[in-house]
C-alpha positions in Angstrom: -26.8 -27.0 -25.8 -27.7 -26.0 -22.4 -24.6 -22.1 -22.0 -22.6 -22.2 -18.8 -22.9 -18.9 -17.3 -19.5 -17.4 -17.1 -17.6 -17.9 -13.7 -15.6 -14.8 -13.3 -19.4 -13.2 -13.0 -20.2 -15.3 -10.2 -17.7 -14.4 -8.2 -17.9 -10.3 -8.8 -18.5 -9.0 -5.3 -21.3 -6.8 -6.6 -23.0 -10.1 -7.8 -25.1 -11.7 -5.0 -24.7 -15.0 -6.6 -23.9 -17.3 -5.0 -20.2 -17.3 -3.9 -17.6 -20.4 -2.8 -19.7 -22.4 -0.4 -19.9 -25.9 1.2 -23.3 -27.4 0.6 -25.6 -29.9 2.3 -25.2 -33.9 -0.1 -27.9 -36.5 -0.4 -25.1 -38.0 2.2 -24.6 -35.5 4.8 -27.6 -33.5 5.5 -25.4 -31.3 7.9 -22.2 -29.3 8.0 -19.9 -29.7 10.8 -18.4 -26.7 12.6 -15.3 -26.5 10.8 -17.3 -26.3 8.0 -19.9 -24.1 8.8 -16.6 -21.7 9.7 -15.6 -21.8 6.2 -18.7 -20.9 4.8 -19.4 -17.7 7.5 -16.0 -16.6 7.1 -16.3 -17.1 2.8 -19.4 -14.8 3.5 -17.3 -12.7 5.6 -15.2 -11.3 3.7 -17.2 -11.0 1.0 -19.4 -8.1 3.0 -16.1 -6.8 3.8 -15.0 -6.7 -0.5 -17.7 -5.6 -1.2 -17.7 -2.4 1.3 -14.4 -1.8 0.1 -15.0 -1.3 -3.4 -19.0 0.5 -2.0 -16.0 3.1 0.0 -13.4 3.3 -3.4 -17.1 4.8 -6.1 -18.3 6.6 -3.7 -14.8 8.8 -3.2 -15.0 10.3 -6.7 -18.8 11.6 -6.4 -18.6 13.0 -3.2 -15.0 14.6 -3.9 -16.4 16.9 -6.9 -19.5 17.6 -4.7 -17.1 18.3 -2.0 -14.7 20.6 -4.4 -17.5 22.2 -6.4 -20.3 23.4 -3.8 -19.5 23.2 -0.3 -15.6 24.7 -0.8 -16.9 27.6 -2.6 -19.9 28.2 0.3 -16.7 27.7 3.0 -14.5 30.2 1.4 -18.0 32.6 1.2 -18.7 31.9 4.3 -15.2 32.5 5.9 -15.5 36.0 4.0 -18.9 37.3 5.7 -17.3 35.5 9.3 -13.7 37.7 8.5 -16.1 41.3 7.3 -17.7 40.7 10.6 -15.0 40.2 13.1 -14.0 44.1 11.4 -17.5 45.3 12.1 -17.7 44.1 15.5 -13.8 45.4 16.3 -15.3 49.2 15.1 -18.8 48.7 16.9 -16.9 47.6 20.3 -16.3 51.7 20.2 -20.0 53.1 19.6 -21.8 55.3 21.8 -24.7 54.4 22.9 -23.3 50.8 24.1 -23.8 49.1 28.1 -21.1 47.1 29.6 -22.8 43.9 29.3 -23.8 44.8 25.4 -19.7 45.3 24.5 -18.8 42.2 26.5 -21.1 40.7 24.1 -19.3 41.9 21.7 -16.5 41.2 22.4 -16.8 37.4 22.9 -17.8 37.3 19.7 -15.8 38.8 18.3 -13.0 37.2 20.4 -14.8 33.7 19.3 -14.5 34.4 15.9 -11.6 35.6 14.8 -9.3 33.1 17.0 -11.3 30.3 15.0 -11.3 32.1 11.7 -7.1 33.4 12.3 -5.5 29.7 13.4 -7.6 28.4 9.6 -6.1 31.2 7.9 -3.3 32.1 9.7 -4.2 35.8 8.9 -2.3 37.9 11.2 -4.8 41.0 10.6 -7.2 38.8 12.6 -4.1 37.9 14.9 -3.7 41.2 15.7 -7.7 42.3 16.0 -7.8 39.4 18.6 -5.0 40.7 20.4 -6.5 44.1 20.7 -9.3 42.8 23.0 -7.8 40.0 24.8 -6.3 39.8 27.7 -4.2 36.8 26.1 -1.3 36.9 22.8 -2.7 34.8 20.3 0.3 33.2 19.6 0.5 32.0 23.4 -3.4 30.7 23.2 -2.4 29.3 19.5 0.4 27.1 21.8 -1.9 26.2 24.5 -5.0 25.0 22.2 -1.9 22.7 20.4 -0.7 21.0 23.3 -4.2 20.7 24.7 -4.9 18.7 21.2 -1.7 16.6 21.4 -2.7 15.7 25.3 -5.7 14.7 23.9 -3.8 12.6 20.9 -2.0 10.8 23.5 -5.2 9.8 25.7 -7.2 8.6 23.2 -4.9 6.5 20.6 -2.4 6.0 24.2 1.1 6.7 22.4 3.9 8.9 23.4 3.7 11.2 20.5 7.0 12.6 21.8 8.4 16.2 21.3 9.2 15.8 17.3 5.3 15.6 16.5 4.4 19.4 16.1 0.9 20.1 14.8 2.0 23.4 13.7 3.9 21.2 10.4 0.7 19.6 9.8 -0.4 21.0 5.6 -3.1 18.8 5.3 -5.3 15.5 6.8 -2.5 13.3 5.0 -0.1 14.9 6.8 -1.4 14.4 9.9 -2.3 10.6 9.7 1.1 9.9 8.0 2.8 11.6 11.6 0.0 9.3 13.8 0.8 5.6 11.4 4.2 6.8 11.5 4.1 6.8 15.4 1.7 4.0 15.5 4.5 1.9 13.9 7.4 2.9 16.0 5.1 2.1 18.9 4.2 -1.4 17.1 6.9 -2.0 16.4 9.3 -1.1 19.8 6.3 -3.2 21.4 7.0 -6.1 19.3 10.9 -5.8 20.2 10.6 -5.3 24.1 7.9 -8.5 23.8 10.6 -10.3 21.7 13.0 -9.8 24.2 11.6 -10.4 27.2 10.4 -13.8 25.5 13.7 -14.8 24.8 15.1 -14.3 28.3 11.9 -16.0 29.8 12.9 -20.1 30.2 10.9 -21.7 28.3 9.1 -25.0 29.9 7.9 -28.3 28.0 4.2 -27.0 27.7 5.1 -23.7 26.5 8.1 -25.7 23.5 5.9 -27.7 22.3 3.2 -24.9 22.2 5.1 -23.6 20.1 6.0 -26.2 17.5 2.7 -27.4 17.2 2.5 -23.8 16.1 5.3 -24.1 13.6 4.0 -26.8 12.7 0.3 -25.7 11.9 2.1 -22.9 10.1 3.9 -24.9 7.7 1.1 -26.6 6.8 -1.2 -24.2 6.2 1.4 -22.7 3.8 2.4 -25.7 2.4 -2.0 -25.9 1.5 -2.2 -22.6 0.4 0.9 -23.7 -1.6 -0.5 -26.7 -3.4 -3.1 -24.4 -4.5 -1.2 -21.9 -6.6 1.4 -25.0 -7.6 -1.4 -26.7 -9.4 -2.8 -23.0 -11.5 1.1 -22.1 -11.8 1.6 -24.7 -13.7 -2.1 -24.6 -16.1 -2.0 -20.7 -16.1 2.1 -20.5 -17.7 1.7 -18.6 -20.3 4.9 -20.0 -22.4 3.2 -23.1 -22.4 0.4 -21.7 -24.4 0.7 -22.0 -28.6 -2.4 -19.9 -29.0 -1.4 -15.7 -28.6 -4.6 -15.0 -27.6 -5.0 -17.6 -25.0 -1.7 -16.8 -23.7 -2.8 -13.1 -23.2 -6.3 -14.1 -20.9 -3.2 -16.9 -19.3 -0.9 -13.9 -18.6 -3.4 -12.2 -16.9 -4.4 -15.3 -14.9 -1.4 -16.2 -14.0 -0.8 -11.9 -12.7 -3.6 -13.0 -10.5 -2.7 -16.1 -9.4 0.5 -14.3 -8.2 -1.2 -11.8 -7.1 -3.1 -13.5 -4.7 -1.0 -16.0 -3.3 1.4 -13.5 -2.5 -1.1 -12.1 -0.4 -2.1 -15.3 1.0 -5.2 -15.0 -0.6 -7.0 -18.3 -0.4 -10.2 -17.0 -1.9 -9.3 -15.6 -4.8 -6.9 -19.1 -5.3 -9.9 -21.3 -5.0 -12.5 -18.6 -7.2 -9.6 -18.8 -10.6 -9.5 -23.1 -9.8 -13.5 -22.8 -10.4 -12.8 -20.5 -13.4 -10.4 -22.7 -14.6 -12.9 -25.6 -13.9 -9.3 -27.2 -12.0 -12.4 -28.0 -9.5 -15.9 -28.3 -8.6 -18.5 -28.3 -6.1 -18.1 -31.2 -5.4 -14.4 -31.3 -4.9 -15.7 -27.8 -2.2 -18.4 -30.2 -0.9 -15.5 -33.1 0.0 -12.2 -30.4 1.2 -10.8 -32.4 4.5 -11.6 -31.5 7.5 -7.9 -31.1 8.2 -7.8 -28.9 5.0 -10.7 -26.7 6.1 -9.0 -26.3 9.5 -6.1 -24.7 8.0 -8.3 -23.1 5.0 -10.3 -21.0 8.0 -6.7 -19.6 9.6 -6.5 -18.7 6.0 -9.5 -16.8 5.6 -9.4 -15.6 9.6 -6.3 -14.6 8.5 -7.8 -12.4 5.0 -10.5 -11.0 7.2 -8.7 -9.5 9.7 -6.5 -7.9 7.1 -9.5 -6.1 5.2 -11.3 -5.1 8.7 -8.1 -3.5 9.4 -7.4 -2.3 5.5 -11.9 -1.1 5.6 -10.0 0.9 9.2 -7.5 2.6 7.5 -10.1 3.6 4.4 -13.0 5.1 6.8 -10.1 7.6 9.3 -8.1 8.1 5.5 -11.8 9.4 4.6 -13.0 11.0 7.8 -9.5 12.9 8.2 -9.8 14.0 4.4 -13.1 15.9 5.0 -13.1 16.2 8.4 -16.0 14.0 9.1 -16.5 12.2 12.5 -15.3 8.7 11.6 -17.9 7.3 14.3 -20.9 7.5 11.9 -19.2 6.7 8.3 -21.0 4.5 5.9 -20.5 4.5 2.1 -23.9 4.8 0.9 -24.9 7.3 3.1 -21.6 10.0 2.8 -23.6 12.2 -0.1 -26.3 13.3 1.3 -25.3 13.9 4.3 -22.7 16.3 2.5 -25.6 17.7 0.6 -27.7 18.4 4.1 -24.0 20.1 4.8 -24.5 21.9 1.6 -28.1 23.7 2.9 -26.8 24.2 6.8 -23.6 26.3 4.8 -26.5 28.4 2.8 -28.8 29.0 5.2 -26.6 30.6 7.9 -24.9 33.1 4.6 -28.0 34.2 4.2 -28.5 34.3 7.5 -24.4 36.1 8.2 -25.7 38.8 5.2 -28.4 40.2 7.2 -26.6 40.0 10.9 -24.2 42.3 8.2 -26.9 44.6 7.6 -27.3 45.3 11.5 -24.5 47.4 11.2 -25.4 50.2 8.9 -28.6 50.8 10.9 -29.3 52.8 14.0 -28.2 52.0 17.8 -31.5 50.7 18.6 -31.1 48.3 15.7 -27.7 47.2 16.8 -29.3 46.5 19.9 -31.9 44.8 20.0 -29.0 41.9 17.6 -27.2 42.1 20.3 -29.7 40.5 22.8 -31.0 38.2 20.2 -27.7 36.9 20.0 -27.3 37.0 23.5 -30.0 34.6 24.2 -29.1 32.8 21.4 -25.2 32.3 21.4 -25.7 29.1 19.6 -26.0 30.9 16.2 -22.6 31.7 16.3 -21.5 29.1 17.7 -22.7 26.7 14.8 -21.5 28.7 12.8 -18.0 28.3 14.0 -18.5 24.4 13.6 -19.8 25.2 9.9 -15.9 26.4 8.8 -14.4 24.3 11.2 -15.7 21.3 9.1 -13.8 21.6 6.4 -9.9 20.6 6.7 -7.0 22.6 6.7 
């Protein structure tokens, strides 16, 4: 006898096996527009589930490599750059240097000390910065934070308010929570304002009819989902099962059904029906047009919710590891991290070589300063790498 494949395997999000879909039959050679939309939404939902799963799977190895390989290199680079600041501080008063050479030293020193002092909150580095800068570090820091805040407000299109203080942020997660709180507050305020405006505005007969139609559709959609859930709940109720093993299985399935119903996860409810053989491909092919329309609205909501979840996961990852959210692909982030590790190793070697010139004669030091002027992007890139690490 032919063994039937486990239905759970057919719907595993990592599987390439055919998922729920309406197919053509010998009676129908083509699908209606709504049926095609149904199939398309199912595919899009599965793609998004797969992407979320990929993010979930890539986080542990990325975190491990980040902590074990990149962070030690960052600490080594920071230590070398601190040493460089002190060497530059001592070298600026060295005999035999031109005005231009002292200017080059001062520019390097202020750039390095400014980045490191803010990142490490090091009072000694702040003191060196103040010694060579026409403005105090504390004043420059306030100005820089105000510029960052203004940029965020412009980018996000919201007022962050006086209570939004970047100095209170101890981690990317803190910053993300503050952002989310501001977004939520602004969204809720906007919702209240919109609701108040609508309440004060006299509705036309057409608007009243449209709202009544939307309310009826919403009720029908909820009823469609409720019917699927009720059939599952009736079949899965663990108290009605005498066999202990089967009762445990049904209890697990019932928990899945409850969670899916709570989240209006229509796809999961349909998959449970297939798993329990309450419906088959014939039943899926013959879902009524009216019900397909209802299902499509629910599936569209589900797809949009998954899009929001993916955006949140990517934004959290970008904030946590200080990487660009515009180039985040779960299948590429580990290889990008490996490239970053190589860059750090390279710059550490170069910094070690650069520090040796301070122990040499004045001619070698002046030649090094000339090279620095010609290749200023060397230290600019070094500071970029330091800023690649979260605070």
